[in-house]
Every structure is written in structure tokens, then in C-alpha cells.
C-alpha positions in Angstrom: 104.8 90.0 78.1 106.2 86.5 77.8 108.2 85.0 80.6 111.9 84.5 79.9 112.5 81.5 77.8 113.3 78.3 79.7 114.9 75.3 78.1 112.6 72.4 78.3 114.7 69.5 77.0 118.1 68.0 77.7 121.0 69.0 75.3 120.9 66.9 72.2 123.6 64.9 70.5 125.6 66.5 67.6 123.3 67.6 64.9 124.4 68.4 61.3 121.8 70.1 59.1 121.0 68.6 55.7 121.7 70.7 52.7 120.7 70.1 49.0 123.3 69.3 46.4 123.0 72.9 45.1 123.7 74.4 48.5 126.7 72.1 49.0 128.0 73.0 45.6 127.6 76.7 46.3 129.6 76.3 49.5 132.4 74.5 47.8 132.4 76.5 44.6 131.3 80.1 45.6 130.6 82.6 42.9 133.5 84.8 42.2 133.2 88.6 42.1 132.4 91.0 44.9 133.5 90.4 48.6 129.8 89.9 49.4 129.8 86.5 47.7 133.0 85.4 49.6 131.4 86.6 52.8 128.3 84.5 52.2 130.5 81.5 51.3 132.5 81.9 54.5 129.2 82.2 56.5 127.9 79.0 55.1 131.1 77.1 55.7 131.2 78.3 59.3 127.5 77.5 59.7 127.9 73.9 58.7 130.9 73.5 60.9 129.4 75.1 64.0 126.2 73.1 63.6 128.1 69.9 64.0 129.9 71.2 67.1 127.2 72.9 69.1 125.0 70.9 71.3 121.7 72.7 71.3 118.7 72.1 73.6 116.3 70.8 71.0 113.5 68.4 72.0 112.4 65.4 69.9 109.5 67.4 68.5 111.8 70.3 67.6 114.3 67.9 65.9 111.6 66.5 63.8 110.3 70.0 63.0 113.8 71.2 61.9 114.4 68.1 59.7 111.1 68.8 57.9 111.8 72.5 57.5 115.2 71.8 55.9 113.5 69.9 53.1 111.3 72.9 52.0 113.9 74.8 50.0 112.9 73.8 46.4 109.1 73.9 47.1 109.6 77.4 48.6 111.6 78.6 45.6 108.8 77.3 43.3 106.2 79.2 45.2 108.3 82.3 45.2 108.8 82.1 41.4 105.0 81.8 41.0 104.1 84.8 43.0 107.0 87.0 41.8 105.9 86.4 38.2 102.6 88.0 39.0 102.9 91.8 38.9 101.4 93.2 42.1 102.4 96.8 42.2 100.3 98.5 44.8 98.0 100.1 42.3 97.6 97.0 40.2 94.6 95.9 42.2 93.9 92.8 40.1 97.5 91.6 40.4 97.5 92.1 44.2 94.3 90.0 44.4 95.9 87.3 42.2 98.9 87.0 44.5 96.5 86.8 47.5 94.7 83.9 45.8 97.9 81.9 45.4 98.7 82.3 49.1 95.1 81.6 50.1 95.4 78.3 48.2 98.6 77.4 50.1 97.2 78.3 53.5 93.8 76.6 52.9 95.8 73.5 52.0 97.1 73.2 55.6 93.7 73.9 57.2 93.5 77.7 57.5 90.3 79.6 57.0 91.0 82.6 54.7 89.2 85.9 54.3 89.7 88.7 51.7 89.1 92.2 53.0 88.3 94.5 50.1 89.8 98.0 50.3 88.2 99.7 47.3 86.9 102.3 49.7 90.5 103.7 50.0 91.4 102.9 46.3 93.5 99.8 47.2 93.0 96.1 46.4 92.6 94.6 49.9 94.2 92.3 52.4 94.3 88.5 52.9 93.9 87.2 56.4 94.0 83.6 57.5 93.4 81.9 60.8 93.9 78.3 62.0 91.7 78.9 65.1 94.2 77.0 67.3 94.4 77.2 71.1 96.7 79.2 73.4 99.2 81.8 72.3 98.1 83.8 69.3 100.8 84.9 66.9 100.1 87.5 64.3 102.3 86.8 61.2 102.6 89.9 59.0 103.6 90.2 55.4 102.5 92.1 52.4 101.4 91.3 48.9 102.3 94.4 47.0 105.6 95.7 45.5 106.8 99.1 44.4 107.0 97.8 40.8 103.8 98.8 39.0 102.6 97.3 35.7 104.6 99.7 33.6 107.9 98.8 35.3 110.6 97.1 33.2 111.3 94.8 36.1 108.7 92.0 35.9 110.0 88.5 36.1 111.8 86.0 38.4 115.2 85.1 37.1 117.2 82.4 38.8 121.0 82.1 38.7 122.0 79.1 40.8 121.0 79.9 44.4 120.5 83.6 43.8 117.5 85.1 42.0 116.3 88.5 41.0 112.7 89.7 40.6 110.2 92.3 41.8 109.5 91.5 45.4 111.8 88.6 45.8 113.3 90.4 48.8 110.6 92.9 49.7 108.6 91.0 50.5 107.2 88.0 48.7 110.2 86.1 50.0 109.1 86.8 53.5 105.6 85.7 52.7 107.0 82.4 51.5 108.9 82.0 54.7 105.6 82.4 56.6 103.9 79.8 54.5 106.6 77.2 54.7 107.3 77.6 58.4 103.6 76.9 58.9 103.7 74.0 56.5 106.7 72.6 58.5 104.7 72.9 61.7 101.8 71.1 60.0 103.9 68.2 58.7 105.5 67.8 62.2 102.1 67.6 63.8 102.7 70.8 65.8 100.6 73.4 64.0 97.5 73.0 66.1 99.3 73.6 69.4 99.1 77.4 68.8 96.9 80.0 67.1 98.3 81.7 64.0 96.7 84.7 62.2 98.4 85.4 58.9 98.0 89.0 57.7 99.1 89.7 54.1 98.6 93.4 53.5 97.8 94.6 50.0 99.1 98.2 50.2 102.2 98.3 52.4 104.3 100.1 49.9 101.7 102.9 49.3 99.1 102.6 52.0 95.5 103.8 51.5 94.1 106.6 53.5 92.6 107.0 56.0 94.7 104.5 57.9 91.7 104.0 60.2 90.2 102.1 57.3 93.2 100.6 55.5 94.7 99.2 58.8 91.5 98.5 60.7 91.7 94.7 60.2 95.3 94.5 61.1 94.8 96.4 64.4 91.7 94.3 65.2 93.8 91.2 64.8 96.6 92.6 67.0 94.1 93.3 69.8 93.3 89.6 69.9 96.9 88.3 69.7 99.8 87.9 72.0 102.9 88.5 69.8 103.5 90.1 66.4 106.1 88.7 64.0 107.0 90.8 60.9 108.6 89.0 58.0 110.0 92.0 56.2 113.4 91.3 54.6 116.3 90.6 57.0 118.8 93.5 57.2 121.2 90.8 58.6 120.9 87.1 59.3 122.1 87.8 62.8 119.9 90.9 63.5 116.2 91.5 63.9 114.2 94.6 64.4 112.7 95.5 67.8 112.2 99.2 66.9 111.2 101.1 63.8 110.9 104.7 63.2 107.5 106.1 62.4 106.9 108.1 59.2 104.6 111.1 58.7 104.3 114.0 56.3 104.6 117.7 56.5 103.7 120.7 54.3 105.1 124.2 54.4 103.2 126.9 52.7 104.7 130.4 52.4 103.0 133.6 51.1 104.7 136.8 50.1 103.9 140.0 48.2 104.0 140.0 44.5 105.8 143.0 43.0 108.4 144.2 40.5 111.8 142.7 41.4 113.4 146.2 41.4 111.8 146.9 44.8 112.4 143.6 46.5 113.7 144.1 50.1 111.9 147.4 50.4 109.7 148.0 53.4 106.6 147.9 51.2 107.4 144.6 49.4 109.7 142.7 51.7 111.8 139.6 50.7 109.3 137.4 48.9 108.1 133.9 49.5 111.1 132.0 48.1 113.6 133.7 50.4 111.3 133.1 53.4 110.9 129.4 52.5 114.7 129.1 52.2 115.1 130.7 55.6 112.7 128.3 57.2 114.3 125.2 55.6 117.7 126.3 56.6 116.6 126.8 60.2 115.1 123.3 60.2 118.5 122.1 59.2 120.4 124.2 61.8 118.1 123.4 64.7 116.9 119.9 64.2 119.8 118.0 62.6 121.7 115.8 65.0 118.9 114.5 67.2 119.1 110.7 67.4 116.7 108.9 65.1 115.1 112.2 63.9 115.2 112.9 60.2 113.1 115.2 58.0 113.3 115.5 54.3 111.9 118.1 51.9 111.0 116.0 48.9 109.2 118.5 46.7 109.3 122.3 46.4 107.3 124.6 44.1 107.6 128.4 44.1 106.9 131.4 41.9 104.2 133.8 41.1 101.8 131.0 40.2 101.8 127.4 41.3 99.5 124.4 40.8 100.0 121.6 43.3 98.6 118.0 42.8 99.3 116.7 46.3 97.7 113.3 45.7 100.1 112.7 42.8 103.1 114.3 44.5 103.7 116.7 41.6 102.8 120.2 40.4 103.7 123.1 38.1 105.2 126.5 38.9 105.5 129.7 36.9 107.7 132.7 37.8 109.8 135.4 36.2 113.1 136.8 37.3 111.7 140.3 37.4 108.8 139.4 39.6 108.9 138.8 43.4 107.6 135.3 44.1 104.4 135.3 46.1 103.8 131.6 46.8 105.9 128.5 47.8 104.8 125.0 48.8 107.2 122.4 50.2 106.2 118.8 50.9 108.4 116.6 53.1 108.6 113.5 55.3 109.4 113.2 59.0 110.8 110.1 60.7 110.9 109.6 64.5 111.3 106.7 67.0 108.4 107.7 69.2 105.2 109.7 69.2 106.8 112.1 71.8 109.7 112.7 69.5 107.4 113.3 66.6 105.3 115.9 68.5 108.4 117.7 69.8 109.8 117.9 66.2 106.5 119.2 64.9 106.4 121.9 67.6 109.9 123.1 66.7 109.1 123.2 63.0 105.9 125.2 63.6 107.7 127.7 65.8 110.4 128.2 63.2 107.9 128.8 60.5 105.7 131.2 62.4 108.3 133.3 64.2 111.0 135.7 63.1 109.9 135.6 59.5 111.2 137.9 56.8 109.2 141.1 56.1 105.9 140.9 54.3 105.7 137.1 54.4 103.7 134.5 56.3 104.1 130.8 56.7 102.0 127.9 57.9 103.0 124.3 58.7 100.6 121.3 58.4 101.1 117.6 59.1 99.7 114.3 57.9 99.6 111.1 59.8 101.5 108.1 58.4 103.1 105.1 60.0 103.4 105.1 63.8 106.7 104.4 65.5 107.6 101.0 66.9 109.3 101.9 70.2 112.0 99.5 71.6 110.1 97.9 74.6 111.2 95.4 77.1 108.6 93.0 75.7 110.2 93.3 72.3 113.6 92.6 73.7 112.3 89.5 75.5 110.8 88.3 72.2 114.2 88.9 70.5 115.8 86.7 73.2 113.5 83.8 72.3 114.5 84.2 68.6 118.2 84.5 69.5 118.1 81.4 71.7 116.4 79.4 68.8 119.1 80.6 66.4 121.9 79.6 68.8 120.3 76.2 69.4 120.3 75.7 65.6 124.0 76.6 65.5 123.5 79.9 63.7 124.7 82.3 66.4 123.0 85.1 68.4 120.5 87.5 66.9 121.0 91.1 68.0 118.8 94.2 67.8 119.2 96.1 64.5 119.7 99.9 64.5 116.3 101.4 64.0 117.8 104.4 62.3 118.6 102.2 59.4 115.1 100.8 58.7 112.0 102.5 57.4 108.4 102.2 58.4 106.5 99.0 58.1 103.1 97.5 59.1 104.5 96.0 62.3 104.4 99.5 63.7 100.6 99.5 63.6 100.4 96.5 66.0 103.4 97.3 68.3 101.1 99.4 70.5 99.1 96.3 71.3 101.5 93.4 71.6 105.2 92.5 71.8 106.7 92.5 68.4 109.8 91.9 66.3 110.4 92.4 62.6 113.0 91.8 59.9 112.9 88.0 60.1 112.1 87.4 56.4 114.5 86.5 53.6 118.1 87.7 53.1 119.0 89.6 50.0 119.7 93.1 48.7 118.5 95.8 46.4 115.0 96.2 47.8 113.0 98.6 45.6 115.7 98.6 42.9 115.7 97.0 39.5 118.3 94.6 40.8 116.3 93.3 43.8 117.8 90.0 44.7 117.4 87.1 47.2 120.0 84.6 48.5 118.0 81.3 48.2 120.8 79.4 50.0 119.6 80.9 53.2 115.9 79.9 52.8 116.2 76.6 54.7 117.9 78.4 57.6 115.2 81.1 57.7 112.3 78.7 57.4 113.6 76.4 60.2 114.4 79.3 62.4 111.0 80.8 61.9 109.3 77.5 62.5 111.3 76.8 65.7 110.5 80.3 67.0 106.8 80.0 66.3 106.7 76.5 67.9 108.5 77.8 71.1 106.2 80.8 71.3 103.2 78.4 71.1 104.5 76.7 74.2 104.6 79.9 76.3 101.8 80.9 78.7 99.2 83.3 77.3 99.7 86.8 78.4 97.2 88.4 80.9 94.7 90.4 78.9 
């Protein structure tokens, strides 16, 4: 765990950040329409005003770093457009590798050694890792190359409208990958990159991870064991919030068997109630007994029932046949479970098993099974300390405090695989909206802010003492 951040430089004179003509124009002439645009305009106006009034404790090196970072907006947008226009849906293996090659080019250009880890063994493209082999504190910078938009999606191209843009992955999370690259470039240009060690991990199957995870996440976990902090650049839920906890995600399967018979004798002692009624009882008890526990959710996403069913679990689909005059003999339900800790996950599983196996309807039997997914990222003191470093950097830049985001409002992410091994935060990527939707959007006016904040955070962490192994 890192020591509490200590300011190392006297408070500086008034500092007003530089903005491009496009940003200034966007502040003065905000886009009309929804209240969101007016909120963003007000934020930018307040930001430029407060930056000139707040005296922040930035050293000479940090001032130079911030000035360089503020100049990266247009190059960052150009790189974002390049990678967004390459389809990299998780199952488009060639596209994922092509995006990796672009980022490898950029990282090698500032002295990183890159390595591609092929993941054909789990039917995925692979992962790009890069290392500058610097001294001292090791920071693991996590992004992902893939999107949810496969080659057959109608959503394929980057489209810019002033300082906003839409496109597959602009927000989740090619934009975050671009923030990583340009924060590192800023450190390089400022002569500060080699003061710390940085391992960049750009994962090729975050949106639909390969199984088993022991293979598909082995390189990420190996890197985590050699590092001191983990920084996840998933999209920012809020400019003034970051993630110190994420819920884990796993799967569950309910299978119910009943006795097939003519429907005229359903509920009789010999036939019982059938598989569909028993499945409905179990699902209803799940809802009655488990709903309301903080951070626990469980969702039945697919149900098949009847006299004959064919389930294709790998494709999350199937077929069912049944008749109204035949008592159903078979039901399968697939669902997801989200929890904030391993203990909460195991307790929920035990309750679900107990409900399924006990007090069942006559002539039925049920079994629960579970599949491992993404582990939980618990809110630790180390994560909170890391958030304090980020928040102090944000305040020193004049952008205000950064608070912990509600973990109940975020899904699973790759940061969770490393949280067991090092202090971590996530959600420090780009600001936008509509992730996974055909309207996915990024607010490019915030790119300079996010790049300079990431660069300052990374530099300050590089000046900390290495944790005790």
C-alpha cells in the first residue's frame, strides 16, 4: 500500500490551462438541445474559471508535463478515429489484432517493448502487452482492444460532430486506450517517463472473455503480481468519480425435471405438478428471499421448458417443444449473478441451492450449477488511498475532488482480475455515453483534461516508494 500522498512542492502561481480554438468555441457557443449539453458547457466554464483561481501544488516538472498533455487533443482524436474505424468485435480476431498493431506502433515509438500473446487456444484473438522496463514503482495500465460490435453490426465508423463523436468503441474503450497512450507520450516528452515502470495491458476479449479464465487472463495476472498499482481506463461514469470497487459476475444454471403425462392428471399424486411449475416456484423464491441485499443481483436471462428441449449453451440459445395437453418434463434456466465479494457470492449460491433442492413440488427434482466469471473487486483501504492520490491531482489541476463511484452501478471489468494482487482504481478513461449502444458517444472536449490528469497521476505514483513485496 502506498503512503498517504505528501505534497512535494510549494504552491504555484495562478495557472490557466490552454484550450484549442474548438474547445473555446464549444464553451462560448454550446450545442443546444438536451440539458446534458448545457451541463457540460457549465462544467467547462466553471473549470476554466476555477483553474485560474486555485493555487495548486504543482512542481516545475509537473507544470511542464501538464502543458505538454494539454497539447495532445488533436493527435489523440486522430488516433481514436484510426482505431475506431477498424472493426474489432471480440470474435473478429483479425480486427482485434489490427487494432493491437496500431497501438503497438504508438507504444514502440516512445520506447516500449511490445509482445502479442496469442489466445487461439480459447478461441480469442490475443492480448497486447508493452513494458518500458523502467525503475521503481510499477504501474499496470489496463485497457481492451475489442468491442461488442461484431463485423455484421451496422455501427462501424467514427463520425465527428464538432467536439463530440460517435463510433463503435469510442467510449468503451478505445477512448480509454488512447488516454493511456497519450498520457505516456506526455510523460515521454516531458522527460519523466523513465522515472517509473509502466506495463500496458490491452486485452483482446474483455467484452466476451475466453474460457477458461486461467488461460485467457494468465498474462494479466502474471503482470499484476510484479506490479504495485493497477489503473483501469474503462470509461468514466463521471468526471468527478472513479471506481474503487466492482461487482464480480458469474453464471448459474437451473435444471428441473418432472414427470411427463397427460395434462388431465396434472397435480395428481402419481404425476405431480410438472417441471415448469417447479421452475416457476424456484425462481419466485429466489426473488422473494434474495432481492434487497446490497450489491447482490441475479438475472434469469434464458428459459426453455416443455416436453423436449435442445440447449446450445455456448451460443446462449436453444429450442423447446411442448403441448398444452402434455405435462412438461424438462426446464433449463440460465442466469447471471453479481456480487461485491467472494463471500457474498458463495452465500448467494448456497441460498439458491437450498431453495432448488428443498420443499419442491411433487414428482419434481431440481439441480443448480454455477460457472466462474469475473471476480469481485472489493473496496479496500489501498484502493481508497490510491483514489486520494487521483483526487489530489484533480484538485491541484483545478478540476475538483474525485469521489468513489457506487459499485452497484458498474459491471465487471478486467481490473477485477488484478485487484487481489495490488491496489487498484478504474473508470479513469474517457467521458461519454451510450456504451454498447448504436449511439455510443465520446465528449472530446474532455480529452485534454483526462490525459493531463492521468499523466499527473502516473507521474506522482512513480515518485512513491515501492511497496514491500
